[in-house]
Structures are given as C-alpha cells and as structure tokens.
N, C-alpha and C positions, 0 to 999 in steps of 0.2 A: 313157668319156672325161670326162664331167661329174663322175662320182664321184672320179676321180683329181684333177681340177682343184680340187674342193671340199676334198679331203683336204690338198692342198698349201697352200691358203690357211689352213685351220684349223691346220695344223702351224706356220705362220709366226707365229701369234699365241701369245704366251707366256701361261702360266696366270695370271701376276700381272696382265696387262692385263685378263683376263676378270674377275678379282676386283674390279678397280677400276671395272668398267663400270657396276654398279648405282649406285654413288655418283655418278659423273660424270653419268650420264644423268639422275638425279634432280635434281642441281644445275642441269643445263641447262634443265629444265622450270620451275625456279623463279627462276633468276637471269638468264635471257635478258631483255634490256631491253624489247624490243617484240614480236619474232617468234621463234617456235620451230618448226622443221620436223622432223617425225618420220615414220617409215614403219613399216607393219605388213605382214608377210607372212602370208597365210592358209595353212593346210595344204592339201594335195591332197585332193580329194574321192575317195571310193572309186570312183565312176563314172568319174572321170578316169583312174584307174590301171588299171581293169579293161576298160572299153569303149573309152576314148580312148587308152590306152597312153601317157599323158602321163608325162614324166620331170621331176622337180623340178630346175630350173636356177637357183634362187635360194637364196643362203646368207646367213643373218643372222650378222654378225660382231660381236665386242665393240666398244665405244667408238662406238656409233651408226652402224656401217658395214653396208652391204648389198652383196653381190656378185651379179652376174647372169652366168651362163655361157651365152653365146649360141652355139648350134650353127651352124657355118659350113661351106661347101664351097669349097675352094680352086680355082684355075684348072685344076689337074691332076686335079680331081674327088676329091681326098683330103678326108677329114673332119677337122675341127679344132674346137676350142672357144675362143672369144674371151671373156675375162672382163673385166668392168668393175666397179670398186668405187666406191661412192658413200658419202660421209660426211655424216651428219645430226646433229641435236642428240640424237636417240635412235632406236633401232630395236627392233622387236619381232619375234622369230622365230615359227615356227609353234607353239612350245610356250608362248608367252606367253598368259596368261589375260586375260579382259576386265578383271579386277581390276587386273592389272599395267598395262594401258593406261590405265585410269581414274586410278590413283594417280599415274602419272608424267606424264600429258598433260592430264587434265581437272581433277583435284582442286586443283592450284595456281590454276586460274582461278576455281573455286568459292570458295576462300579469299580471293582478291583481291576478289571482289564482296561477300563478307560483311564483310570488314574495311574496304572502301571504300564502304559503303552511304551515307555522307554526303558523299562526295567525287567522285561521278560516275564511278566505275570502270566500264570497259567491257571485257569479256572475251569472246572469240569462239573457238570451235573449229570448224574446217572438216574434214569427212571427204571426201577426194578420191580418185578412182581410176577404173579401168576398170569398166564394168558387170560385176557378178558377182565383184568382188574382196573383198567383205565389209564395205563401208561401213555399210550399214544394220544389219548384225549387230552391229558395234561400237557404233554410236550407240544402238541399242535397249538395250544393256546399260548404257551411260553414262547414259541417261535415269533408270533406276532408282536408280543410285548417286548421281547428282546430286540427285534429289528427296530422298533420305534425308539427305544432308549439308546441303542448303539448309534443310530443315525443322528440323534440329537447330540450325543456325546462327541461324536466325530466332528460335527459342525462346530461345536463350541470349542473344542480343544485342538483343532487342526490335524485330525487324524484321517488316514485312509483306511478303507475297510475292504478286505478280500474274503470271499466266501467260498467254501468247499463243502460238499455233501457227498458222503460215501457210506456204503454199508459193508459189513463183514459177514460173509455167508460161507459156511463150510471151510473156515480157516483161510479164506481168500478175500481180497478187497475189490470192490466194484464201485466205479464212479457213477453216482446217481445223476450227475449233471451232464453225463455223456452217454445216456442210454445204457447204463450198467456196463460200460467198457471196463475190462479187467485192468487192474493196476497192481504194482508190486510194492510191498513194504520191505525196504532194504536199509541196513545200517551203514552209515558212512565211517570214515576213519576215526572219528571222534566218538563213535558209539551211539550217535543220534539216529533215530529212525526217520527215514524219508519215504514218502509214498510216491514212487516214480510213476508218472503218467496221470496223476490226479490233477484235474482241472481246477484252477482257482480263478474266480471271477470277481473283478472289482465292481462293487456296488456303491452307488452314489446316494441312495436314499432307502427308506424302509420299504417302499413299494417294490424296488428291484430285489431286495433281499427276499421278500415274501414270494415273489415270482419264481425265484430259484428254489425256494422251499417246496412250493407246489409241484414244480417240475421233478424234483427229486423224490417226493412222496409217491408220485405215480409209478416210479420205477422200482419201488421197494419190494423185496421178496416176501410173499405171504403164502400160506397154505391152510387148508381146512383141517381142523382137529376136532375131537369131541367137545373140547372146551370152548372153541371159538371158530366161527366159519371163516374168518379172515385173520388168522393168527400170524403175527409177525415172526418170520423165521430167520431174520437177520438182525444184527445190531446196527442201527442207523446212527451215524456220527455227523452232526451238523456243526461245522467249525468255522469260526470267524477270526481272522488275524487282523489286529490293529497295529498300525505303524504311523509314527509322527511324520507329517509332511513338512514340518519346520526344519530349517537347517540346524544341525547340532554343533556342539562345541568341538573344536579340533582335538583329536586324540581321545575323545570320549566315545566308547562303543555303546550303541543303543540297541536294545533287544526288543523286538515286537512282542506284544501280548497276544494270547490266544484264549478264546472261549470255546468250549465244546459242550454241546447238549447231546447226550447219548440216550437214545431210546432203545433199551435192551430188548432182545427177544424174550418172549414169555418163558418163565421157568415152569417146568412140568415134570411129572413122573412118566415112566414108560407107559403106564396104564392109561394116562390121559390122552394118548395119541390115537386111541381107538383100536379095535381089533382088526380092522380091515386095511390099515394104512400099509403102504408099501415100504420096502427096505430103505428107500431114499428118505422118507419122513423119519424113520427110526434113526438113521445116521444124523439127520439134522438135529434131532433132540439130544443125541449123545454129544455132538459138537457144541451145542448151546450150553449144556450143563457143564462141560469141561471149561468153557471160557468163563462162565459165571463163578465157578470155583476158583479159577485163577484170579479173577477180579477181586473176590473176597479176600484172598491171601494178600494181594497188593494193598488194598485199602486198609486192612487190619495192620499190616506192617507199617504203613504210613501213620496210622492212628496211634499206635503204641510206641512210635519212635524207633522202630527196628532199623538197624544200619543197612541191612540188605533187603531190597524190595524185589521179589521174583517176577519182574514184569515180562520175562520171556516165556511165561507159562502158557500164553495163548496169543493169537494174533491181535485180539482186542487190546490186551494190556501192553503189547509191544508197540502198537502205533500210538498209544496214549502214554508213552513212557514219561514224557515231561510232566504229566499231571501227577505222577507219583514221586519223582525225584527232584523236580524243580525246586529251587530255594524259595521262590515267591509263588507258591501254588496253593490252591484251596480246592477241596473236593466236597461235593454234597451228594449223598445218596438219598434219593426220594423213593422210598418203598411204597408200593400200592397194594391194597388188600381188598378182597371182595367180602361183603358182610354176611352172606347167606350161610345157614348152618351146614349146607352141603359142601361148602368150601372151607370149613373150619380147620381141617388138617392142613390145607394149602396155606391158609392165613397164618397159622402158627409157624409153619416152616419158613414163610417169608419174614416174619417178625424175628425169628431166631437167627436167620441169616443176617438180618440188618443189625440186630443188637450186638452180635459178636464182632462186628466191625469196630465197635467203640473200644472194647477192652478185652476181647478175646474170650469172653465168658458168656454164658446164657444169663441174660439180665432179667428174665421173667421172675415174677413173684407170685406165689399162689394166693 
C-alpha cells in the first residue's frame, strides 16, 4: 500500500520539476532573508529492515517537499494509507550525501561569516529531530567541512579564528573544551549575553579546529533511552568567532562575526524514555522539550518579523540571543526524520514543528 502511494506521488511530479529542484533549493539557502527550514531523511538501517521489519513510509520529493505515508486502520478494520506532504526551503532524501547537505545548508552560512567578519554577521544552524534520526551524524560531517572552509577563508581574508565548544544540560552551561567545567551565562549592562568562564581557543588551521571538536564530543552528555542507546541529552553548541587581523579605519567600529552549529538534544515523548528510567532522565526530557519549545517561538518570531523575540524562554535561546535579534543574522533549521513506519508519528511531529517556523501554521497538505 505504501509503495503504491509513493509511486502515485512520484508519477505526479514531472521530470522538469525534478531538474529545477537543485537550482531552486540552492537559491533558497542563499536568498532567504532570515530563516531557512530544511529537512533530511536518513536511510533505513539494516537492523530495522531485518529484525524490526520496518517499512519506509517517507518519500523525498522535488522542490523541497517531503511526504509521509502514515498507515491507518479504518472503523471497519480495513487498512489504508494517509499521506501528508510538507513543503520546505529544501529537502534531502536518503541518497543525499553529507556534502550535499553542507553545500546547500551550511556553506552559505560560512560564506556570510567570512564576508561579514567586520560587520557583526551571525549565522546559526540547528540540527533538530527525534533521537536516532541522524542529527549528530550530519553535524559531525559538517564540522569537518566547516573547519576546512573557515581556515581557507581566514587565510585569504586576513582573519583570526577563535573556537569555543559548550553544551547546555539541565538549563546550565558546561565547557566541553575544559572537561565540562561549569560556566555561567550572564547579561551585561547592554543586555548582551556573555558566557563567563567559557574557554576560547585560537585555531590556526582546520586540523586544530577538528582536534578541538573531537575533544569536545568526548565530553558531551549522553544517556540510554528506548529509542537510542547513546541519546544526546544536551544541546551542543560549536561556535567560531572571526575577526579581522588587518588594521581598521580610525573611528570605524568593527564587529566580529560568529558562526554556531547547534546539535540539539533529541526530541521525544515521555513514553520514549522507557518504563524503567529514573527521575533524572525524566527531568532531562522535560528540560529538553522546554528549550525546544522556546527555540520554536524564537525562530518563528524571527521568521514572521515579530518585533519581540522571546529569547529568555530558555538557556539555549538566551546564549544564542544574537542569532535571533542581530541585524545581520541568518538561521537554518535542519530537521531530521527517521523513515520507518514505527516512527511515523515522531516524523509527523518533527515536520509540523519545522513547518510552523516558517509561517506559524501547519503547512502539510493531504
């Protein structure tokens, strides 16, 4: 039934639309004024098809669209498939490589920070999705490519590069480059948030940047849940600050640019944590969901041009305040979904979360 529904949808898409997809998707990542929302579908794992008997119910379509074929049972006990189609700025199917994702989602942010190193550019990429949907896999690849492009851009444009890496767990900040030493997020007299005690390391090349990434990843907080044996329980923020090394004009204030790649903790329901988890794991889940809700409100306010952005709703949005209110800022939300029919409800929740960031409404079409 799912295969027939998928075939019908694919047949309805003309070849010319597919040819135009690459161009349109690339333009969306570079020309969107403030916010771009994209989605990536991971492939089914072998263990899911052999042991779990999972069926792929997600179809990536051209023009940034993604369809979910949700198995349903009618009142008369007959089986049917209900399809919902969501439209984003870009979409990546299971055949998309990490290079594809980087080029269309992250590379424009890197270029913005390099070109705006004297104008206070702020670029942020959030990886969002259910635990086990491939967020950390995507971001790990992006770290390497980002380090390479930033190092080349700094050498060409005479910029210095300072790296920090921290995570937010339980509403508190921890420095991943200092063995998870606690640090405080405080506001200064101008209302700007500073992370006191956070270590910033000057990196001279891509190798040094990747060494810092590896050190930080080893310290990140993880726990076991029913959905993932090594579920990320914290929001990891990898941040690079670029500043010109060249002498500036007298009386002209130059603002450094900042790029942040944020690997968000996996979204989940209470039931997904398992029946035997302790109270600590339950508190973790509640804090994660609270911060993800606050993030949604901030990005949605930014997307629709709301004058007030509620960045004080969580520690995550507070420390990333400049990403939401900076004049020269750009944000990409890269949602991740699992394709198996057992994850269909999670996948729909992820897509609804993502689509509402664009215009405040449910953008699915039956």
